[in-house]
N, CA, C and O of each residue as an XYZ file, in Angstrom:
432
protein
N      18.059     -8.299      0.593
C      18.815     -8.171     -1.138
C      17.996     -7.376     -1.650
O      18.231     -7.187     -2.844
N      16.847     -6.648     -1.124
C      16.299     -5.654     -1.858
C      17.256     -4.515     -1.847
O      17.246     -3.826     -2.867
N      17.913     -4.247     -1.094
C      18.657     -3.004     -0.710
C      20.010     -2.979     -1.352
O      20.428     -1.901     -1.774
N      20.828     -4.207     -1.482
C      21.597     -4.230     -2.564
C      20.863     -4.158     -3.585
O      20.999     -3.003     -3.989
N      20.083     -4.764     -4.325
C      19.646     -4.347     -5.903
C      19.533     -2.953     -6.047
O      19.986     -2.414     -7.057
N      18.939     -2.249     -5.087
C      18.692     -0.621     -5.118
C      19.561     -0.010     -4.887
O      19.188      1.161     -4.812
N      20.851     -0.125     -4.669
C      22.006      0.062     -3.723
C      22.950      0.615     -5.206
O      24.074      1.093     -5.050
N      22.312      0.470     -6.646
C      23.484      0.871     -7.569
C      22.562      1.256     -8.845
O      21.533      0.700     -9.227
N      23.343      2.545     -9.474
C      22.627      3.593     -9.947
C      22.235      3.057    -11.606
O      21.484      3.685    -12.352
N      22.829      1.953    -11.911
C      22.605      1.263    -13.241
C      21.055      0.609    -13.068
O      20.052      0.809    -13.753
N      21.279     -0.352    -11.748
C      20.421     -1.514    -11.728
C      18.725     -0.041    -11.374
O      17.599     -0.326    -11.781
N      18.966      1.142    -10.717
C      17.770      1.690    -10.350
C      17.386      2.286    -12.299
O      16.316      2.113    -12.882
N      18.450      2.860    -12.784
C      17.860      3.107    -14.056
C      17.029      1.921    -14.702
O      15.836      2.029    -14.984
N      17.987      0.470    -14.963
C      17.249     -0.085    -15.420
C      15.484     -0.468    -15.056
O      14.560     -0.738    -15.823
N      15.542     -0.333    -13.384
C      13.763     -0.265    -13.227
C      13.228      0.836    -13.814
O      12.060      0.619    -14.138
N      13.619      1.972    -14.094
C      13.035      2.978    -14.284
C      12.676      2.926    -15.662
O      11.610      3.380    -16.079
N      13.739      2.258    -16.546
C      13.268      1.847    -17.682
C      12.388      0.825    -18.042
O      11.944      0.800    -19.190
N      12.063     -0.053    -17.188
C      10.982     -1.043    -17.157
C       9.320     -0.635    -16.529
O       8.248     -1.228    -16.643
N       9.684      0.575    -15.877
C       8.648      1.222    -15.579
C       7.951      1.927    -16.432
O       6.771      2.194    -16.208
N       8.684      2.383    -17.692
C       8.231      3.248    -18.777
C       8.441      2.666    -20.204
O       8.370      3.362    -21.217
N       8.743      1.147    -20.200
C       8.434      0.562    -21.520
C       7.803     -0.567    -21.015
O       8.029     -0.939    -19.863
N       7.023     -1.164    -21.763
C       6.300     -2.623    -21.821
C       6.967     -3.771    -22.168
O       6.994     -4.151    -23.338
N       7.550     -4.409    -21.208
C       8.504     -5.646    -21.425
C       9.552     -6.062    -22.427
O       9.527     -6.977    -23.250
N      10.594     -5.053    -22.122
C      11.681     -4.893    -23.236
C      12.350     -5.907    -23.086
O      12.642     -6.290    -21.953
N      12.744     -6.575    -24.208
C      13.650     -7.805    -24.180
C      15.115     -7.172    -23.488
O      15.340     -5.971    -23.333
N      15.939     -8.177    -23.159
C      17.076     -7.835    -22.837
C      17.843     -7.238    -23.800
O      18.370     -6.179    -23.459
N      18.020     -7.575    -24.755
C      18.871     -7.018    -25.842
C      18.247     -5.535    -26.072
O      19.036     -4.747    -26.594
N      17.099     -5.086    -25.799
C      16.421     -3.744    -25.498
C      16.761     -2.784    -24.585
O      16.791     -1.585    -24.860
N      17.165     -3.508    -22.908
C      17.455     -2.913    -22.016
C      19.313     -2.645    -22.188
O      19.975     -1.728    -21.701
N      19.841     -3.940    -23.154
C      21.330     -3.385    -23.133
C      21.387     -2.272    -24.319
O      21.933     -1.193    -24.087
N      20.981     -2.468    -25.228
C      20.768     -1.058    -25.874
C      20.836      0.219    -25.516
O      21.342      1.114    -26.193
N      20.021      0.402    -23.790
C      19.863      1.459    -23.614
C      21.101      1.929    -22.570
O      21.192      2.999    -21.967
N      21.934      0.894    -22.554
C      23.112      1.104    -21.883
C      23.798      0.639    -22.438
O      24.091     -0.492    -22.051
N      24.507      1.164    -23.683
C      25.724      1.039    -24.304
C      27.506      0.862    -23.538
O      28.472      0.201    -23.919
N      27.404      1.351    -22.904
C      28.556      1.640    -21.994
C      29.025      0.923    -21.256
O      30.168      1.012    -20.810
N      27.711     -0.436    -20.841
C      28.425     -1.373    -19.886
C      28.465     -2.558    -20.353
O      29.258     -3.302    -19.777
N      27.594     -3.203    -21.613
C      27.745     -4.036    -22.348
C      26.516     -5.052    -22.028
O      25.785     -4.859    -21.056
N      26.352     -6.072    -22.853
C      24.953     -7.182    -22.178
C      25.330     -7.787    -21.146
O      24.631     -7.972    -20.150
N      26.621     -8.193    -21.323
C      26.857     -8.764    -20.104
C      26.893     -8.399    -18.427
O      26.612     -9.037    -17.412
N      27.332     -7.188    -18.672
C      27.248     -6.097    -17.468
C      25.550     -6.251    -17.080
O      25.085     -6.574    -15.987
N      24.820     -5.921    -18.303
C      23.296     -5.716    -17.754
C      22.680     -6.828    -17.425
O      21.774     -6.622    -16.617
N      22.837     -8.108    -17.784
C      22.706     -9.471    -17.760
C      22.653     -9.628    -15.891
O      21.763     -9.913    -15.089
N      24.024     -9.291    -15.785
C      24.621     -9.381    -14.125
C      23.701     -8.567    -13.503
O      23.216     -8.951    -12.439
N      23.335     -7.387    -14.034
C      22.360     -6.464    -13.325
C      20.813     -6.939    -13.094
O      20.144     -6.825    -12.067
N      20.453     -7.491    -14.319
C      19.076     -8.290    -14.323
C      19.006     -9.396    -13.192
O      17.951     -9.839    -12.740
N      20.326     -9.794    -12.782
C      20.421    -11.062    -12.246
C      20.020    -10.917    -10.779
O      19.201    -11.528    -10.092
N      21.029     -9.708    -10.468
C      20.762     -9.231     -9.000
C      18.733     -8.889     -9.004
O      17.827     -9.172     -8.219
N      18.783     -8.401     -9.900
C      17.211     -7.168     -9.659
C      15.921     -8.686     -9.789
O      14.753     -8.425     -9.504
N      16.224     -9.916    -10.148
C      15.156    -10.811    -10.658
C      15.358    -11.727     -9.041
O      14.439    -12.268     -8.427
N      17.108    -11.677     -8.548
C      16.882    -12.729     -7.417
C      16.392    -11.727     -6.213
O      16.189    -12.293     -5.139
N      16.224    -10.620     -6.248
C      15.495     -9.376     -5.489
C      14.023     -9.262     -5.511
O      13.414     -8.481     -4.781
N      13.417    -10.120     -6.431
C      12.250    -10.126     -6.996
C      11.767     -8.624     -7.465
O      10.587     -8.275     -7.434
N      12.590     -7.986     -7.798
C      12.379     -6.697     -8.136
C      11.763     -6.761     -9.695
O      10.844     -6.007    -10.015
N      12.307     -7.662    -10.579
C      11.831     -7.865    -11.772
C      11.543     -9.300    -12.009
O      11.865    -10.235    -11.276
N      10.974     -9.345    -12.994
C      10.266    -10.761    -13.780
C      10.531    -11.036    -15.166
O      10.209    -10.302    -16.100
N      11.191    -12.237    -15.257
C      11.489    -12.540    -16.807
C      10.704    -13.457    -17.429
O      10.723    -14.652    -17.137
N       9.941    -12.922    -18.358
C       9.055    -13.387    -19.438
C       9.708    -14.551    -20.264
O      10.671    -13.920    -20.700
N       9.824    -15.577    -20.684
C      10.151    -16.203    -21.874
C       9.444    -15.832    -23.032
O       8.214    -15.834    -22.996
N      10.093    -15.489    -24.130
C       8.849    -15.293    -25.497
C       9.739    -15.768    -26.598
O      10.454    -15.019    -27.264
N       9.640    -17.183    -26.761
C      10.644    -17.576    -27.814
C      12.004    -17.869    -27.711
O      12.454    -18.776    -27.011
N      12.867    -16.874    -28.617
C      14.037    -17.031    -28.062
C      14.775    -15.807    -27.058
O      15.906    -15.673    -26.590
N      13.373    -14.920    -26.991
C      13.434    -13.628    -26.328
C      13.379    -13.685    -24.938
O      12.400    -14.334    -24.569
N      14.189    -13.168    -23.857
C      13.578    -12.962    -22.466
C      13.069    -11.363    -22.296
O      13.718    -10.335    -22.489
N      11.919    -11.500    -21.943
C      11.449    -10.243    -21.673
C      11.206     -9.979    -20.223
O      10.913    -10.877    -19.434
N      11.361     -8.457    -19.823
C      11.572     -8.332    -18.393
C      10.229     -7.379    -18.206
O       9.606     -6.874    -19.140
N       9.935     -7.251    -16.886
C       9.199     -6.459    -15.981
C       9.269     -6.220    -14.970
O       9.973     -7.008    -14.339
N       8.689     -5.143    -14.214
C       8.533     -5.155    -12.900
C       8.213     -6.558    -12.058
O       7.412     -7.421    -12.416
N       8.881     -6.575    -11.075
C       8.214     -7.970    -10.730
C       7.681     -7.792     -9.599
O       7.398     -6.656     -9.219
N       7.411     -9.045     -8.741
C       5.864     -9.140     -7.933
C       6.189     -7.915     -6.615
O       5.838     -8.104     -5.450
N       6.784     -6.900     -7.006
C       6.925     -5.761     -5.896
C       7.791     -5.903     -4.295
O       7.727     -5.076     -3.386
N       8.189     -6.553     -4.294
C       9.121     -6.651     -3.067
C       9.863     -5.040     -2.565
O      10.343     -4.769     -1.464
N       9.749     -4.148     -3.781
C      10.071     -2.532     -3.191
C       9.169     -2.127     -2.551
O       9.430     -1.173     -1.818
N       7.689     -2.686     -2.550
C       6.749     -2.296     -1.363
C       6.979     -1.958     -0.221
O       6.685     -0.958      0.435
N       8.038     -3.697      0.174
C       8.071     -4.037      1.355
C       9.236     -2.902      1.936
O       9.305     -2.448      3.079
N      10.082     -2.614      0.818
C      11.486     -1.688      1.213
C      11.298     -0.311      1.321
O      11.926      0.493      2.010
N      10.023     -0.066      0.288
C       9.442      1.342      0.643
C       8.539      1.450      2.370
O       8.554      2.377      3.181
N       8.031      0.486      2.416
C       7.219      0.718      3.750
C       8.304      0.664      4.708
O       8.073      1.324      5.722
N       9.483      0.035      4.680
C      10.284     -0.402      5.642
C      10.870      1.257      5.984
O      10.794      1.782      7.095
N      11.330      1.766      5.015
C      12.070      2.802      4.857
C      10.882      4.037      5.719
O      11.194      4.651      6.739
N       9.615      4.155      5.046
C       8.891      5.300      5.439
C       8.513      5.028      7.219
O       8.182      5.931      7.988
N       8.678      3.452      7.621
C       8.635      3.209      8.958
C       9.809      3.904      9.952
O       9.641      4.439     11.047
N      11.117      3.699      9.151
C      11.858      4.012      9.965
C      12.060      5.615      9.917
O      12.652      6.089     10.887
N      11.545      6.704      8.680
C      11.804      7.998      8.898
C      10.829      8.464      9.930
O      11.090      9.248     10.842
N       9.730      7.923      9.698
C       8.757      8.195     10.677
C       8.982      8.118     12.465
O       8.621      8.924     13.323
N       9.764      6.741     12.605
C      10.005      6.597     13.885
C      11.191      7.772     13.975
O      11.381      8.080     15.151
N      11.715      8.229     13.395
C      12.810      8.996     13.519
C      12.076     10.940     13.886
O      12.402     11.779     14.726
N      11.285     10.943     13.048
C      10.455     12.228     13.624
C      10.197     12.678     14.859
O       9.558     11.880     15.545
N      10.550     13.925     15.487
C      10.006     14.239     16.512
C       8.462     13.924     17.118
O       7.445     14.163     16.466
N       8.460     13.447     18.243
C       6.864     13.095     18.376
C       5.965     14.034     18.984
O       4.746     13.889     19.075
N       6.904     15.381     19.551
C       6.236     16.375     19.677
C       5.623     17.115     18.617
O       6.308     17.944     18.018
N       4.544     16.950     18.334
C       3.458     17.373     16.891
C       3.710     19.027     17.089
O       3.692     19.662     16.035
N       3.908     19.679     18.142
C       4.172     21.406     18.093
C       5.438     21.681     17.476
O       5.725     22.866     17.301
N       6.136     20.911     17.164
C       7.581     21.161     16.623
C       7.224     21.308     15.180
O       7.916     22.209     14.705
N       6.456     20.810     14.330
C       6.289     21.574     12.837
C       5.488     22.521     12.765
O       5.721     23.424     11.962
N       4.327     22.558     13.594
C       3.462     23.856     13.632
C       4.024     25.039     14.250
O       3.461     26.119     14.073
N       5.252     24.943     15.078
C       5.984     26.369     15.010
C       6.380     26.642     14.261
O       6.288     27.869     14.297
N       6.852     26.376     13.430
C       7.305     26.893     12.067
C       6.597     27.016     10.803
O       5.832     26.137     10.404
N       6.888     28.325     10.027
C       5.846     28.397      9.324
C       5.687     27.583      8.131
O       6.639     27.414      7.368
N       4.476     27.037      7.908
C       4.163     26.223      7.293
C       5.170     25.007      6.780
O       5.621     24.608      5.706
N       5.263     24.605      8.388
C       6.052     23.450      8.479
C       7.206     23.450      7.933
O       7.636     22.318      7.712
N       7.857     24.284      7.637
C       9.521     24.271      7.267
C      10.686     24.204      7.982
O      10.924     23.684      9.072
N      11.258     24.700      7.348
C      12.895     24.388      8.231
C      12.794     25.262      9.676
O      12.387     26.421      9.597
N      13.077     24.838     10.688
C      13.386     25.896     11.946
C      14.325     26.592     11.213
O      15.072     26.223     10.307
N      14.102     28.077     11.967
C      15.146     29.116     11.960
C      16.656     28.937     12.953
O      16.620     28.277     13.992
N      17.736     29.504     12.549
C      18.786     29.156     13.259
C      18.643     30.085     14.867
O      18.118     31.181     15.062
N      19.160     29.382     15.605
C      19.119     30.111     16.726
C      20.221     31.311     16.714
O      21.040     31.166     15.807
N      20.363     32.138     17.294
C      21.114     33.310     17.279
C      21.803     33.454     18.819
O      21.157     33.363     19.862
N      22.878     33.634     18.751
C      23.725     33.901     20.216
C      24.480     32.861     20.332
O      25.229     32.747     21.303
């Protein structure tokens, strides 16, 4: 569910907004995305909530949002593990390149 939630550019933008603002209301978030409208923003927030990437706080008539209990940490750790497993096991590969940079193309 986390990867599905992160697979959409609008949802990633909403997460970035939540990281930079202190508990905006659903209306504040919708105002930041006027091209897609409130209904679509609500649907995106629901997906993010279901993935536990976002928490909803009820404040009287308003619903405020903040980054959730960090299931993103699990996704990041998973991706890091896959990336590290894909690296060559020969430690000399990076050492052979200047400053660990890209390999030079073979000629011939």
